[in-house]
N, C-alpha and C positions, 0 to 999 in steps of 0.2 A: 303625706308628711304628718308626723306625730307631734302633738304639743306636749307630750310627756317626756321628761328627761330620763335617759337611760342611766340608772344608778347601779347597775350590776358590776360587780367586781370581776366576773368571769363571763365568757360568752355562753349562751345557752344553745343546746341542740334542739332543733325542731323535731318533735315526735308526737304523733297522734295516737291516742289510746284512751282507755277508760280507767278511771279510778273511782274510789269512793272515799268519803271523809266524814268525820263527826266532830262535835265540840267536846265530847268526853270520850275516854278510851272505850268504854262499853256502851256508848250511846248509839242511837239510831244513825245509820250510815246513809248519806246522800250521794247520788251518782254525780260525776263530773267528767268533763272531757279534757284529758291531758293535752297540752299544746306544746310545751317546751320544758326542758329540764337541764340542770347543771349540777355540779358538786354541791353548791350552796343553796339551791332552791328550785322552784318550778312555777310554771304558770298553767292555769286551767280555767275552764269555763264552767260556771255554776249557775244554778237557778236563783241563788241568794247572794246579796252583797254582804261583805263583812267589814267591820271597822279595823283600821290599822292596829296591830298589836293583839288581835284575837288569836288565841291558840287553838289549833285544830290538830286532829290526828288523821293521817292519811293511811289508806288501806289499799291493798291490791283488789281489783275488781273481782278476781276469782276467789279471794279468801277474805270475806267481810269480817271474820272473827279476829284476824290477826292485824294489829297495828304495825305498819311498816316504818312510819316516820312521824315524829312530832314536829310541827312547824308553826311559825308565827306569820300572820298576814302582814305583808309589807305594803300592799296597795290593793284597791278594788275599785272598778269603774264599769259602767255599762258597756256591753259588747257592741260592736258595730252592727250586729244583727239583733239588737234589742227590740222587742215588740211588747206592747202593753199586756197582751194576753199570753205571751210566752217570753217572760223576762230572762235575759241571759247576762251574766256579769263576768268579766275577765278578772281573775284574782291571781296575784303574785304572792308567793310565800317563801320564807327563808327557813331552811332546816335548822333544827337544834342539833349541835354536834357534841 
């Protein structure tokens, strides 16, 4: 049971894959594990937590040079698999349309 309220306007489709993201369009890209996606946003697992409202730029794992979507962090919290030496955070983002 989750203590977090589902605030999504749409249902998300579970999808596993790899993406990368950065804080600026031409910035260093960090790897992340894609978990789910919808028309309005996505969820992924990152090594870093992000504050709500942080803007990030998502990229295809195969094309780190091309920004595929600009998004804003909606929430971020420790993953259930969080370990001190190997931190992992679940991050939910909303796409800019």
